[in-house]
C-alpha positions in Angstrom: -12.9 47.2 6.5 -12.6 45.6 3.1 -9.1 44.6 2.0 -9.2 47.0 -0.9 -10.7 50.5 -1.1 -10.4 53.5 -3.4 -8.7 56.7 -2.4 -8.1 59.9 -4.4 -4.6 61.1 -5.4 -2.5 63.5 -3.3 -2.7 67.3 -3.8 0.6 67.2 -5.6 -0.9 64.9 -8.3 -4.0 67.2 -8.5 -1.6 70.1 -9.2 -0.3 68.0 -12.2 -3.9 67.8 -13.4 -4.0 64.0 -12.9 -7.6 63.0 -12.2 -7.8 59.2 -11.5 -8.6 56.8 -8.8 -6.1 54.2 -7.5 -7.0 50.9 -5.8 -5.1 50.4 -2.6 -5.0 47.6 -0.1 -5.5 48.1 3.6 -1.8 47.8 4.3 -1.0 50.5 1.7 -3.7 52.8 3.1 -2.1 52.5 6.6 1.3 53.5 5.0 -0.3 56.5 3.4 -1.7 57.6 6.8 1.7 57.1 8.5 3.5 59.0 5.7 1.0 61.9 6.1 1.7 62.0 9.9 5.4 62.0 9.1 4.9 64.9 6.6 3.0 66.9 9.2 5.9 66.2 11.6 3.6 64.5 14.1 6.0 61.6 14.4 9.6 60.9 13.5 11.0 58.1 11.2 11.8 55.8 14.1 8.2 56.0 15.4 6.9 55.5 11.9 9.0 52.3 11.6 7.6 51.0 14.8 4.0 51.6 13.7 4.5 49.8 10.3 6.8 47.1 11.7 9.7 47.8 9.3 13.2 49.1 9.7 14.1 52.8 9.6 15.9 52.3 6.3 12.7 50.9 4.8 10.8 54.0 6.1 13.3 56.2 4.2 12.6 54.3 1.0 8.8 54.6 1.5 9.1 58.3 2.4 11.1 58.9 -0.8 8.4 57.2 -2.9 5.7 59.2 -1.2 7.5 62.5 -1.8 7.9 61.6 -5.5 4.5 60.2 -6.4 2.3 60.7 -3.4 -0.1 57.8 -2.5 0.2 56.2 -5.9 3.9 55.6 -5.2 3.0 53.2 -2.4 0.8 51.0 -4.6 2.4 47.7 -5.5 3.8 48.0 -9.1 2.8 44.5 -10.2 -0.8 44.9 -9.3 -3.1 44.0 -12.3 -0.2 42.6 -14.3 0.4 38.9 -15.2 2.9 37.0 -13.0 6.4 36.5 -14.3 6.2 32.9 -13.1 3.1 31.9 -15.0 3.3 28.8 -17.2 3.4 29.0 -21.0 -0.2 28.5 -22.2 1.0 25.9 -24.8 2.6 23.8 -22.1 -0.4 24.2 -19.8 -2.7 23.0 -22.7 -0.4 20.0 -23.2 -0.6 19.1 -19.5 -4.4 19.4 -19.7 -4.6 17.1 -22.8 -2.3 14.5 -21.2 -4.3 14.5 -18.0 -7.6 13.9 -19.9 -5.9 11.3 -22.2 -3.9 9.2 -19.7 -4.1 10.4 -16.1 -7.7 11.3 -15.7 -8.2 9.0 -12.6 -4.7 9.8 -11.1 -4.3 11.9 -8.0 -2.5 15.2 -8.5 0.8 14.0 -6.9 1.0 10.8 -9.0 -0.1 12.6 -12.1 2.6 15.3 -11.6 5.3 12.6 -11.1 4.3 10.9 -14.4 4.3 14.2 -16.3 7.8 14.8 -15.1 9.1 11.3 -15.6 7.5 10.3 -18.9 6.9 13.6 -20.6 9.7 15.8 -19.2 7.3 18.6 -18.2 8.4 21.0 -15.5 5.3 21.6 -13.4 4.6 21.6 -9.7 2.2 19.4 -7.8 0.1 22.3 -6.7 -0.3 23.6 -10.3 -1.5 20.2 -11.4 -3.9 20.0 -8.4 -5.4 23.4 -9.2 -5.7 22.5 -12.9 -7.5 19.3 -12.1 -9.8 21.1 -9.6 -10.7 23.7 -12.2 -11.4 21.0 -14.8 -13.6 19.1 -12.3 -11.4 16.0 -12.4 -10.2 16.2 -8.8 -12.4 17.2 -5.8 -10.5 18.5 -2.8 -11.2 16.4 0.3 -13.3 18.0 3.0 -11.6 18.3 6.3 -12.8 15.5 8.4 -13.4 15.6 12.1 -10.1 14.4 13.6 -10.1 11.5 15.9 -7.2 11.6 18.4 -5.0 8.5 18.6 -2.0 8.1 20.8 1.2 8.6 18.9 3.8 5.9 18.8 7.4 6.6 17.9 9.0 4.5 15.2 11.2 1.7 16.3 14.9 2.6 16.3 16.4 -0.2 14.3 15.8 -1.7 10.9 14.1 -5.1 11.1 13.1 -4.7 14.8 9.3 -4.6 13.9 7.7 -5.6 10.6 4.0 -4.6 10.1 2.2 -7.1 7.8 -1.2 -7.0 6.3 -3.2 -8.2 3.2 -5.0 -5.8 0.9 -7.9 -7.3 -1.0 -8.4 -5.0 -4.1 -9.1 -5.1 -7.8 -5.4 -4.5 -8.6 -5.7 -5.2 -12.3 -8.8 -3.2 -12.8 -10.8 -6.0 -14.3 -8.0 -7.4 -16.5 -7.6 -10.3 -14.1 -9.6 -11.8 -11.2 -9.6 -9.8 -7.9 -6.7 -10.9 -5.7 -4.9 -9.9 -2.5 -1.5 -8.1 -2.1 0.5 -9.2 1.0 2.4 -6.1 2.3 5.4 -6.2 4.7 6.5 -2.8 6.0 9.5 -2.0 8.2 8.3 0.1 11.2 11.6 2.0 11.6 12.1 3.1 8.0 8.6 2.8 6.4 10.2 0.8 3.6 8.6 -2.1 1.9 10.4 -5.3 2.6 8.1 -7.8 0.8 5.2 -7.6 -1.6 3.4 -10.6 -3.1 0.2 -11.2 -5.0 -1.8 -14.2 -3.8 -5.4 -15.3 -4.5 -6.5 -14.6 -0.9 -5.1 -14.3 2.6 -4.1 -17.8 3.7 -1.5 -19.5 5.8 0.5 -20.7 2.8 0.4 -17.3 1.1 1.9 -15.6 4.1 4.5 -18.5 4.4 5.5 -18.0 0.8 5.9 -14.2 1.3 7.7 -14.7 4.6 10.1 -17.2 3.1 11.1 -14.9 0.3 11.7 -12.1 2.9 13.7 -14.3 5.2 16.0 -15.5 2.4 16.6 -12.0 1.3 16.9 -10.0 4.5 16.9 -12.5 7.4 14.6 -13.0 10.4 13.1 -9.8 12.0 12.5 -9.3 15.7 8.7 -9.4 15.5 5.7 -9.2 13.2 2.9 -6.7 13.9 -0.4 -7.8 12.4 -4.2 -7.6 12.8 -6.4 -10.3 14.5 -6.9 -12.3 11.4 -7.4 -16.0 12.1 -4.0 -16.7 10.5 -2.3 -14.8 13.4 -4.7 -15.0 16.3 -7.1 -17.6 17.7 -10.3 -15.4 18.0 -12.5 -18.1 19.5 -11.2 -19.1 23.0 -13.4 -22.3 22.9 -11.4 -23.7 20.0 -8.0 -23.7 21.8 -6.1 -26.8 21.0 -2.6 -27.9 21.8 -0.3 -25.0 22.6 -3.0 -22.4 21.7 -1.1 -21.0 18.7 -2.2 -20.7 15.1 -0.2 -22.4 12.4 1.6 -19.2 11.5 2.3 -18.4 15.1 3.7 -21.9 15.7 6.0 -21.5 12.7 7.2 -18.1 13.7 7.8 -19.3 17.3 10.1 -22.1 15.9 12.0 -19.4 14.1 12.3 -17.2 17.1 10.0 -14.4 15.7 7.4 -12.8 18.0 3.8 -12.2 16.8 2.1 -9.1 18.0 -1.6 -8.4 17.2 -3.1 -4.9 17.0 -6.5 -4.0 18.5 -7.3 -1.3 15.8 -6.2 -0.6 12.3 -4.8 2.8 13.5 -2.4 0.9 15.7 -0.6 -0.5 12.6 -1.3 2.7 10.6 2.0 2.5 8.7 1.0 -0.6 6.8 -2.6 0.6 6.4 -1.3 3.9 4.8 1.0 1.9 2.6 -2.0 -0.2 1.4 -3.8 3.0 0.5 -0.8 4.4 -1.4 -0.3 1.1 -3.2 -3.9 0.9 -4.2 -3.6 4.3 -5.8 -0.1 4.0 -7.3 0.6 0.3 -8.0 -2.6 -0.4 -9.8 -2.0 2.5 -12.2 1.7 1.5 -12.6 0.6 -2.0 -13.6 -1.8 -0.5 -16.2 0.9 1.7 -17.7 3.3 -1.2 -18.0 0.7 -3.5 -19.5 0.9 -6.1 -16.7 -2.4 -8.0 -16.6 -1.9 -11.0 -14.3 -0.4 -11.7 -10.8 2.4 -13.9 -12.1 4.0 -11.1 -14.2 3.2 -8.6 -11.5 5.1 -10.6 -8.9 8.2 -10.4 -11.1 7.9 -6.6 -11.3 7.3 -6.0 -7.6 11.0 -6.1 -6.6 11.7 -3.2 -9.0 8.7 -1.3 -7.7 9.7 -1.8 -4.1 13.1 -0.1 -4.9 11.4 2.9 -6.4 8.8 3.1 -3.6 11.5 2.9 -0.9 13.5 5.6 -2.6 10.5 7.9 -2.6 9.0 7.3 0.8 11.6 5.6 3.0 13.2 7.4 5.9 16.4 6.8 7.7 16.2 4.9 11.1 17.4 6.5 14.3 19.9 3.7 14.7 22.2 2.2 12.0 22.0 -1.3 13.6 20.3 -4.0 11.5 18.6 -6.5 13.9 17.8 -9.1 11.2 19.2 -12.5 12.2 20.5 -14.8 9.4 18.8 -18.2 8.9 20.7 -20.9 10.8 21.3 -24.5 9.8 18.5 -25.7 12.1 15.9 -23.4 10.4 14.5 -25.9 8.0 11.9 -23.7 6.2 10.7 -26.7 4.1 9.5 -28.3 7.3 8.7 -25.3 9.5 6.5 -23.5 7.0 4.0 -26.3 6.7 0.7 -27.0 8.3 1.3 -29.4 11.2 -1.0 -31.4 13.3 -0.4 -34.0 16.0 -1.9 -37.5 15.6 -1.8 -40.7 17.7 -1.3 -44.0 15.9 -3.9 -46.7 16.3 -3.1 -50.3 17.2 -3.1 -51.0 13.5 -0.6 -48.1 12.9 -3.1 -45.9 11.1 -4.1 -42.3 11.4 -6.7 -40.0 9.9 -6.0 -36.5 8.5 -8.5 -34.4 6.5 -10.8 -37.4 5.8 -8.0 -39.6 4.6 -6.7 -42.7 6.5 -3.0 -43.3 6.2 -1.3 -46.7 6.9 2.2 -46.5 8.4 4.7 -48.8 6.7 7.6 -49.8 9.0 9.9 -52.7 9.7 9.7 -52.1 13.4 7.5 -54.3 15.5 3.9 -53.0 15.5 3.6 -53.0 19.2 6.6 -50.6 19.5 4.7 -47.8 17.7 1.2 -48.3 19.0 -0.2 -45.1 20.5 2.9 -43.2 19.3 2.5 -39.5 18.7 3.4 -38.4 15.2 3.3 -35.0 13.4 1.5 -34.7 10.1 3.0 -32.0 7.9 1.3 -30.6 4.8 3.0 -28.2 2.4 1.4 -25.7 0.0 1.2 -28.3 -2.8 -0.8 -30.7 -0.6 2.1 -33.2 -0.1 1.9 -35.1 3.2 4.9 -36.0 5.4 4.5 -37.9 8.7 7.2 -37.4 11.3 8.0 -39.5 14.3 10.7 -38.0 16.5 11.5 -35.6 13.6 12.1 -38.5 11.3 9.9 -39.2 8.2 7.8 -42.4 8.1 6.7 -44.3 5.0 3.0 -44.6 4.5 0.3 -45.6 2.1 -3.2 -44.2 1.6 -5.6 -46.7 3.1 -9.0 -45.0 2.6 -10.1 -41.6 1.3 -13.6 -40.3 2.3 -15.9 -38.5 0.0 -15.6 -34.7 0.2 -17.9 -33.0 2.6 -18.7 -29.4 3.4 -15.6 -27.2 3.4 -14.9 -24.8 6.2 -13.9 -21.4 4.7 -12.9 -18.2 6.5 -15.0 -15.1 5.8 -12.3 -13.4 3.9 -11.8 -16.4 1.6 -15.4 -16.9 0.5 -14.9 -15.0 -2.8 -11.9 -17.2 -3.6 -13.8 -20.4 -2.8 -16.7 -19.4 -5.0 -14.4 -18.8 -7.9 -13.2 -22.5 -7.9 -14.5 -24.1 -11.1 -16.7 -27.2 -10.8 -15.0 -30.4 -11.9 -17.3 -33.4 -12.6 -16.4 -36.7 -11.0 -14.5 -39.2 -13.2 -17.6 -41.4 -13.6 -19.9 -38.5 -14.3 -22.0 -38.9 -17.5 -20.5 -35.7 -19.0 -17.2 -37.5 -19.2 -18.6 -40.6 -21.0 -19.6 -38.7 -24.2 -22.5 -39.6 -26.4 -23.0 -42.6 -28.7 -23.7 -41.8 -32.3 -26.6 -43.3 -34.2 -24.8 -43.0 -37.5 -22.5 -46.0 -38.4 -20.2 -43.8 -40.5 -19.4 -41.4 -37.6 -16.1 -41.8 -35.8 -15.5 -39.7 -32.7 -12.3 -37.5 -33.1 -9.4 -38.2 -30.8 -9.4 -36.4 -27.6 -7.0 -33.5 -28.1 -6.7 -30.0 -26.9 -8.5 -27.5 -29.2 -5.3 -25.5 -29.6 -3.5 -28.6 -31.1 -6.1 -29.4 -33.8 -5.0 -29.2 -37.4 -6.6 -26.6 -39.7 
């Protein structure tokens, strides 16, 4: 049976010479049939209430309307009339114009938030979504076939588990080179604890972000990451030393556990945060006129506060398990790239195609075959430690650069490096003029030249 059908008026209305047809729903037709049975005294009011699923008091009201107006009295009075809650057409037109002008590529939820915050328009998310669908701006997502993953409950305490990941994306929409956003998300609350723009995922990039996080919040219980080469040795044949990556070694010295996930869904909290940030943060940077990573990094602390206020949840426990940095946690030394070397009989060692000569007042035989640690920081500065004490050195020989080993995720960054000619390249020598009156101008920057 169709949800609507047409029935003629009651005999009482025909006696009043009313000849018209009323559209009624299936529910209203059922009420008319029950009222007719009640009129013929085939059932009582209690039985009628049971059939319609309403109270006896409601049956009395329906029966009163049926006696007064017949079947037409049971028709909903607002049918065919505009809703009292409909939006003012002028306001709706303004919303439509703003969406086309500024928020055409925004999602309905984010567009609604900006309409409320920036333009003081009172409108619901669903109304914006329906408007964008009707205009062809937003396409509703088709329901995908669900893949079942085992649910994991959030950790109980803040700082117990921090999910970390890097999101390579065109964050500045062509206004600046493509870069990577390092994202640290607390598992218990879903709050962002650190954001940082870096050229690409690298050991020093994560060290810089981790240092900022440690100094602000303290040391967490564990980091939960993917199997990127920064966190996990993926080739078992290349195991050296203690079998840890540089980042794993640094976190072990700080007492922080590294856990690697097998699938992206296992660390879904940070993956969903990446998707949200790609949608929201890139548009927020555009609205604020931020066009480079340096200015964006200054804005990220403010954005994290707003993000956590919107999406953060309260943990099950009020205990904060972050541990403060101790005196022995020398981040300048720990957050460096470290490799073990053995000194030769001449007290030399080789590191990254450079031979270093140790300068010491001790007898040479006392340090032959000694094990030293070479530490390299983000700026490329080298420090050589012997029994945790720095040694003086000089550069004895530097080999010519050879083919560089670059991880797969860093290829784009490596290709963007500008080519710099060698100091003795002909391009740097200039050209000799054949005219005796010509004098080459002094070498100055083009921005400092006089008009």
